[in-house]
C-alpha angles and dihedrals in degrees: 000000000000098000115136092209092052087052089052090050089050089048091238088123115041122236139169099257115204098173138012137172134155094286106026141048124191125189141167114272111247091221103039121202092192137024087266113036116161130169118216114200135176115242088225110078108248112167103201141346088271089060093060112111132193086259089066098063093104090051091052091048089050091051092054092043087054090050090053091050094046092049089053094047092047093044093240100125098084097040095041134235141214126248118202132184115185105202117196136347096290089055092053099259106160101170111052096215113100110258139165120215116217110201124182147114101106136070099250125022117214130240123315117300114245104193 
């Protein structure tokens, strides 16, 4: 598979990992749109939201548990943060491996992220 996020999971491509467990990997975005910009990805390749199956419910739970832990570690919980999922080409999804952007670290976050 020629998925850049799968290569990051396999440690073929280096990244600044901020969280990892058996189901999820989270790393700093290489082109941040906010002071804190982290991508949370499932270790199982899931291309888009439409590719999620009922078998993936534990993975989705793990992703949101990771987000809660990352927001605590990065001191975002009290101030607040934005979560973004770009789903499909028209929404600006560039890497077709499900991912959630965590953006935070400033008072007001700008317009919607389109990548």
